C-alpha positions as a printed NumPy array, in Angstrom:
array([[136.14 ,  76.719,  63.033],
       [139.587,  78.354,  62.681],
       [138.373,  80.169,  59.605],
       [135.684,  81.803,  61.769],
       [138.163,  83.311,  64.098],
       [140.152,  84.562,  61.178],
       [137.223,  86.476,  59.961],
       [135.575,  84.237,  57.358],
       [132.096,  84.188,  58.983],
       [131.122,  86.331,  61.903],
       [128.878,  89.344,  61.741],
       [126.033,  90.606,  59.792],
       [124.861,  93.677,  61.714],
       [121.498,  95.257,  61.118],
       [121.518,  96.052,  57.454],
       [125.264,  96.578,  57.236],
       [127.549,  94.896,  54.817],
       [129.014,  91.512,  55.684],
       [132.371,  91.812,  57.37 ],
       [134.713,  89.822,  59.596],
       [137.329,  90.586,  62.192],
       [139.986,  91.542,  59.693],
       [137.754,  94.52 ,  58.652],
       [137.874,  95.834,  62.21 ],
       [141.67 ,  95.979,  61.886],
       [141.179,  98.091,  58.664],
       [139.131, 100.694,  60.58 ],
       [135.514,  99.57 ,  60.359],
       [133.781, 100.918,  63.382],
       [134.965, 103.545,  65.865],
       [138.107, 102.036,  67.404],
       [138.522, 102.624,  71.07 ],
       [142.137, 103.623,  70.822],
       [142.19 , 105.244,  74.28 ],
       [142.629, 101.802,  75.814],
       [145.622,  99.486,  75.251],
       [143.984,  96.285,  76.244],
       [140.492,  94.97 ,  75.309],
       [139.178,  92.084,  77.414],
       [136.242,  89.905,  76.385],
       [134.692,  87.799,  79.244],
       [132.459,  84.717,  78.543],
       [130.943,  84.331,  81.932],
       [129.673,  81.063,  83.362],
       [128.451,  79.798,  86.779],
       [131.836,  78.399,  88.02 ],
       [134.346,  79.692,  85.532],
       [134.894,  82.258,  82.79 ],
       [136.879,  82.337,  79.552],
       [138.904,  85.54 ,  79.007],
       [140.433,  86.851,  75.887],
       [142.91 ,  89.844,  76.073],
       [143.586,  91.804,  72.797],
       [145.839,  94.72 ,  71.982],
       [144.67 ,  97.627,  69.79 ],
       [145.522,  95.799,  66.594],
       [143.33 ,  92.794,  67.428],
       [146.179,  90.472,  68.406],
       [145.282,  88.056,  71.149],
       [147.726,  88.469,  74.011],
       [146.204,  86.006,  76.323],
       [143.335,  83.579,  76.314],
       [142.298,  81.016,  78.935],
       [139.709,  79.708,  81.386],
       [139.661,  81.238,  84.931],
       [137.809,  80.165,  88.112],
       [135.197,  82.616,  89.17 ],
       [136.89 ,  84.144,  92.124],
       [138.441,  87.569,  92.599],
       [142.022,  86.249,  93.163],
       [142.106,  84.064,  90.036],
       [140.718,  86.84 ,  87.893],
       [143.195,  89.38 ,  89.297],
       [146.056,  86.984,  88.722],
       [145.108,  86.287,  85.066],
       [144.793,  90.015,  84.298],
       [147.749,  91.171,  86.467],
       [149.767,  92.329,  83.436],
       [146.822,  94.131,  81.754],
       [145.38 ,  96.203,  84.577],
       [146.651,  99.56 ,  83.382],
       [144.835, 101.281,  80.479],
       [142.374,  98.381,  80.007],
       [138.675,  97.921,  79.639],
       [136.522,  94.809,  79.694],
       [133.104,  93.562,  78.431],
       [130.832,  90.962,  79.955],
       [127.302,  90.018,  78.889],
       [124.3  ,  90.709,  81.158],
       [123.643,  87.033,  81.903],
       [122.466,  85.554,  85.263],
       [124.42 ,  87.   ,  88.16 ],
       [126.49 ,  89.224,  85.918],
       [126.93 ,  91.681,  88.795],
       [129.611,  89.559,  90.582],
       [131.936,  89.505,  87.608],
       [131.138,  93.119,  86.683],
       [132.192,  94.32 ,  90.131],
       [135.409,  92.345,  90.072],
       [136.385,  93.676,  86.664],
       [135.473,  97.18 ,  87.749],
       [138.054,  96.878,  90.538],
       [140.722,  95.615,  88.022],
       [140.068,  97.521,  84.862],
       [139.72 , 101.213,  83.98 ],
       [136.258, 100.619,  82.577],
       [133.685,  97.777,  82.155],
       [130.928,  97.579,  79.58 ],
       [127.822,  95.504,  80.156],
       [126.678,  93.903,  76.821],
       [123.186,  93.113,  75.868],
       [123.052,  89.387,  75.124],
       [120.268,  89.412,  72.644],
       [121.762,  92.276,  70.57 ],
       [125.156,  90.715,  70.695],
       [123.656,  87.539,  69.24 ],
       [122.003,  89.498,  66.537],
       [125.22 ,  91.249,  65.558],
       [127.681,  88.389,  65.993],
       [125.824,  85.118,  65.928],
       [127.999,  82.079,  64.929],
       [126.95 ,  78.659,  63.813],
       [129.655,  77.102,  65.996],
       [130.011,  78.365,  69.529],
       [132.808,  77.811,  72.119],
       [133.715,  79.771,  75.194],
       [136.864,  81.023,  73.377],
       [134.956,  82.212,  70.328],
       [132.39 ,  84.024,  72.458],
       [135.056,  85.815,  74.469],
       [136.905,  86.687,  71.278],
       [133.739,  88.083,  69.656],
       [133.226,  90.315,  72.722],
       [136.796,  91.452,  72.763],
       [136.624,  92.405,  68.985],
       [133.307,  94.232,  69.476],
       [134.767,  96.124,  72.475],
       [137.887,  97.074,  70.539],
       [135.778,  98.477,  67.706],
       [133.354, 100.309,  70.065],
       [130.53 ,  98.242,  68.715],
       [129.213,  96.606,  71.9  ],
       [125.415,  96.986,  72.251],
       [125.321,  98.148,  75.841],
       [122.833,  97.036,  78.517],
       [122.16 ,  99.291,  81.493],
       [124.281,  98.579,  84.601],
       [122.322,  99.82 ,  87.543],
       [124.201, 101.27 ,  90.527],
       [124.783,  99.417,  93.744],
       [121.78 , 100.988,  95.49 ],
       [119.398, 100.016,  92.769],
       [120.825,  96.515,  92.521],
       [120.379,  95.968,  96.206],
       [116.831,  97.203,  96.156],
       [115.938,  94.958,  93.227],
       [117.308,  92.02 ,  95.182],
       [115.048,  92.957,  98.146],
       [112.046,  93.405,  95.858],
       [112.595,  90.13 ,  94.076],
       [112.792,  88.335,  97.514],
       [109.408,  89.82 ,  98.404],
       [107.906,  88.693,  94.988],
       [109.431,  85.163,  95.503],
       [107.56 ,  84.794,  98.801],
       [104.347,  86.15 ,  97.45 ],
       [104.392,  83.675,  94.629],
       [105.247,  80.892,  96.895],
       [102.382,  81.786,  99.126],
       [100.037,  81.792,  96.04 ],
       [101.306,  78.352,  94.984],
       [100.583,  76.987,  98.506],
       [ 97.091,  78.502,  98.587],
       [ 96.37 ,  76.968,  95.156],
       [ 97.453,  73.631,  96.356],
       [ 95.185,  73.77 ,  99.377],
       [ 92.249,  74.743,  97.128],
       [ 92.968,  71.838,  94.932],
       [ 92.626,  69.556,  97.997],
       [ 89.243,  71.06 ,  98.949],
       [ 88.07 ,  70.668,  95.351],
       [ 87.796,  66.959,  96.104],
       [ 84.903,  67.797,  98.352],
       [ 82.566,  69.936,  96.171],
       [ 79.394,  69.431,  98.256],
       [ 81.051,  70.712, 101.376],
       [ 83.201,  73.51 ,  99.882],
       [ 80.596,  75.085,  97.633],
       [ 79.5  ,  77.338, 100.451],
       [ 83.082,  78.21 , 101.443],
       [ 83.849,  79.67 ,  98.108],
       [ 81.109,  82.317,  98.63 ],
       [ 83.224,  83.759, 101.432],
       [ 85.707,  85.228,  98.812],
       [ 88.988,  84.97 , 100.772],
       [ 89.234,  81.359, 101.908],
       [ 92.536,  82.351, 103.735],
       [ 91.266,  85.292, 105.658],
       [ 90.313,  85.154, 109.32 ],
       [ 86.757,  84.073, 108.691],
       [ 87.765,  81.729, 105.933],
       [ 90.245,  79.925, 108.054],
       [ 87.657,  79.217, 110.747],
       [ 85.407,  77.715, 108.152],
       [ 88.23 ,  75.629, 106.547],
       [ 88.975,  74.066, 109.873],
       [ 85.335,  72.712, 110.007],
       [ 85.262,  71.016, 106.723],
       [ 85.113,  67.219, 107.005],
       [ 87.998,  65.754, 104.909],
       [ 90.07 ,  62.628, 105.07 ],
       [ 92.921,  62.401, 107.586],
       [ 95.746,  62.726, 104.96 ],
       [ 93.99 ,  65.722, 103.331],
       [ 93.571,  67.428, 106.705],
       [ 97.302,  66.889, 107.308],
       [ 98.146,  68.569, 104.02 ],
       [ 95.757,  71.417, 104.647],
       [ 97.074,  72.166, 108.076],
       [100.652,  71.976, 107.043],
       [ 99.849,  74.248, 104.121],
       [ 98.107,  76.8  , 106.403],
       [101.122,  76.702, 108.822],
       [103.481,  77.235, 105.882],
       [101.435,  80.191, 104.684],
       [101.739,  81.727, 108.161],
       [105.505,  81.324, 107.968],
       [105.64 ,  82.883, 104.519],
       [103.478,  85.861, 105.809],
       [106.196,  86.534, 108.375],
       [108.89 ,  86.531, 105.699],
       [106.921,  88.843, 103.558],
       [106.584,  91.311, 106.362],
       [110.2  ,  91.083, 107.016],
       [110.955,  91.788, 103.343],
       [108.633,  94.703, 103.231],
       [110.299,  96.189, 106.3  ],
       [113.728,  95.92 , 104.604],
       [112.332,  97.53 , 101.424],
       [110.721, 100.419, 103.409],
       [114.024, 101.126, 105.137],
       [115.825, 101.188, 101.786],
       [113.411, 103.587, 100.169],
       [112.467, 105.666, 103.165],
       [113.655, 108.929, 101.626],
       [112.755, 108.267,  98.051],
       [110.596, 111.068,  96.607],
       [109.958, 109.086,  93.373],
       [108.027, 106.464,  95.261],
       [105.623, 109.068,  96.684],
       [105.078, 110.503,  93.226],
       [104.409, 107.136,  91.685],
       [101.898, 106.251,  94.378],
       [ 99.675, 109.075,  93.097],
       [ 99.041, 107.098,  89.915],
       [ 95.87 , 105.041,  89.906],
       [ 96.657, 101.389,  90.463],
       [100.167, 101.987,  91.753],
       [100.529, 101.04 ,  95.345],
       [103.534, 100.969,  97.71 ],
       [105.132,  97.895,  96.339],
       [104.646,  98.69 ,  92.628],
       [105.944, 102.204,  93.156],
       [109.234, 100.879,  94.661],
       [109.512,  98.236,  91.968],
       [108.999, 100.616,  89.129],
       [111.386, 103.135,  90.558],
       [114.093, 100.529,  91.032],
       [113.666,  98.946,  87.611],
       [113.75 , 102.397,  85.806],
       [116.666, 103.443,  88.023],
       [117.728, 106.517,  85.996],
       [114.997, 108.083,  83.881],
       [117.423, 110.279,  81.996],
       [118.558, 107.248,  79.967],
       [115.154, 107.259,  78.156],
       [114.536, 110.156,  75.784],
       [110.769, 109.755,  75.822],
       [107.918, 107.381,  76.929],
       [108.275, 105.289,  73.848],
       [111.847, 104.422,  74.694],
       [110.742, 103.418,  78.229],
       [107.846, 101.371,  76.778],
       [110.331,  99.526,  74.546],
       [112.63 ,  98.841,  77.538],
       [109.623,  97.367,  79.414],
       [108.59 ,  95.292,  76.367],
       [105.152,  97.134,  76.078],
       [105.47 ,  97.695,  72.374],
       [104.05 ,  95.602,  69.596],
       [105.964,  93.317,  67.365],
       [106.162,  94.76 ,  63.853],
       [106.378,  92.998,  60.376],
       [106.649,  94.998,  57.179],
       [106.434,  93.554,  53.681],
       [105.385,  94.887,  50.32 ],
       [104.749,  98.292,  51.639],
       [102.355,  97.079,  54.29 ],
       [103.021,  97.059,  58.024],
       [101.468,  94.622,  60.508],
       [101.613,  94.837,  64.261],
       [101.331,  91.693,  66.49 ],
       [101.563,  90.817,  70.087],
       [103.896,  92.698,  72.507],
       [107.546,  91.662,  72.048],
       [107.82 ,  90.336,  75.654],
       [111.494,  91.272,  75.688],
       [113.057,  93.888,  77.876],
       [112.489,  94.32 ,  81.528],
       [109.892,  91.717,  82.491],
       [109.378,  93.07 ,  86.02 ],
       [108.566,  96.617,  84.791],
       [106.13 ,  95.145,  82.217],
       [104.538,  92.932,  84.847],
       [104.102,  95.85 ,  87.303],
       [102.293,  98.026,  84.858],
       [100.057,  95.224,  83.572],
       [ 99.231,  94.116,  87.019],
       [ 98.356,  97.738,  87.909],
       [ 95.588,  97.879,  85.324],
       [ 92.862,  96.166,  87.326],
       [ 93.102,  98.456,  90.418],
       [ 93.586, 101.502,  88.076],
       [ 90.343, 100.957,  86.179],
       [ 88.548, 100.143,  89.333],
       [ 89.453, 103.498,  90.923],
       [ 89.812, 105.897,  88.038],
       [ 86.811, 106.75 ,  85.941],
       [ 88.818, 108.118,  83.015],
       [ 90.949, 104.961,  82.692],
       [ 87.973, 102.757,  83.162],
       [ 86.121, 104.556,  80.283],
       [ 89.159, 104.142,  78.097],
       [ 89.451, 100.452,  78.997],
       [ 85.743,  99.87 ,  78.15 ],
       [ 86.169, 101.667,  74.917],
       [ 89.096,  99.403,  73.919],
       [ 87.719,  96.179,  75.217],
       [ 85.816,  95.365,  71.997],
       [ 89.214,  94.574,  70.49 ],
       [ 89.918,  92.069,  73.206],
       [ 90.513,  92.165,  76.947],
       [ 94.224,  91.551,  76.681],
       [ 94.726,  94.304,  74.098],
       [ 92.768,  96.767,  76.267],
       [ 94.907,  95.775,  79.301],
       [ 98.123,  96.316,  77.535],
       [ 96.933,  99.653,  76.15 ],
       [ 96.091, 100.925,  79.6  ],
       [ 99.407,  99.502,  80.995],
       [101.161, 101.582,  78.34 ],
       [ 99.103, 104.581,  79.37 ],
       [100.192, 104.096,  83.034],
       [103.768, 103.774,  81.888],
       [103.451, 107.088,  80.051],
       [102.026, 108.81 ,  83.057],
       [104.834, 107.4  ,  85.246],
       [107.45 , 108.801,  82.809],
       [105.985, 112.16 ,  82.762],
       [105.46 , 112.612,  86.556],
       [109.035, 111.41 ,  87.138],
       [110.352, 113.725,  84.596],
       [108.484, 116.759,  85.789],
       [108.676, 115.699,  89.563],
       [104.996, 116.448,  90.201],
       [102.174, 114.226,  91.384],
       [ 99.477, 112.89 ,  89.021],
       [ 96.367, 114.818,  89.026],
       [ 93.404, 114.032,  86.697],
       [ 92.051, 117.059,  84.913],
       [ 88.855, 117.446,  82.892],
       [ 86.706, 114.507,  81.925],
       [ 88.735, 113.035,  79.107],
       [ 92.357, 114.106,  79.87 ],
       [ 95.024, 113.221,  82.384],
       [ 97.74 , 115.385,  83.77 ],
       [101.013, 114.885,  82.034],
       [ 99.778, 112.461,  79.354],
       [ 98.168, 112.533,  75.997],
       [ 94.427, 112.147,  75.687],
       [ 94.838, 109.888,  72.735],
       [ 94.607, 106.065,  73.057],
       [ 97.588, 104.411,  71.413],
       [ 96.798, 103.786,  67.741],
       [ 98.288, 100.275,  67.902],
       [ 96.578,  97.985,  70.294],
       [ 98.824,  95.229,  71.515],
       [ 97.961,  91.788,  72.787],
       [ 99.767,  89.809,  75.376]])
């Protein structure tokens, strides 16, 4: 294991020659000489391991620190001036990122998957992980992840709260439906109502003859749904207040299939459109691009990669159904693609909606269909590669 720290076996970046830490000291990479101290942070739930290096790669301090502002500040007290730090974008990274931002001159948020691709090790310890991050930071080779601003982070928290309650409500409804499925003769007529949990549906639900224990479960479930509905309305009020003066939300709502909630979610997840050069870059960020395999001069495309921002991907895929129901052009394109498979058609239309969103946000003008086969601000061509989920 010691040999690994000395540079025997560390990195094999994408197509680059094999090299270890000693090569960084010889000048491989663009060294960040403007900082005197380079701090790698391996962040965990209750503690973190920190490694502080100087510009030559020498470790000045290494150790485990409790995850609180005072302990972190005490550990880095001698290295505050002319320092920068790196932490991976793991769960709840925001807490450590903000603490480091108060202590150091600069903080870099590292992309965990790309760090693993560059610097994967067969043997992992907290110290090794922090050392790897410090070396990458010193050489200016950290694959950066986007660190949204405070406003965007707070909005994302509010949006996720709303999604949590909606999913909890759906789970509760499904549980009640499972109970009623035990009485197929009585509930066959109920299912024709459509929404069992609407006003008319609830009246009918109360009249179904079920066992005493099943009635208790149903009534408690319905009461729980009513409580969740209150929480959802409260969450929506918070979100409306936070996005009241947001012009991007109004623009996004002009896209077929994009309602109030999806518009706010998409805007919050994109955050700063200028970080994407074109719609393809945004699609890659959302994970709405196909996996690709090339061999022997042939290229094969598979299912979507399902990496990137899962919330952004989910929003555009979910928006497909209402979009094709309300927009004739999108519906025609969907029907044309459906012979390749429903999932592939849905993903292709989701990619189309993403492209429209990119262009209306870039141009700051509302979506307007024009002609029979074209759409304002987007190509009339269907993506050549159809992607499956």
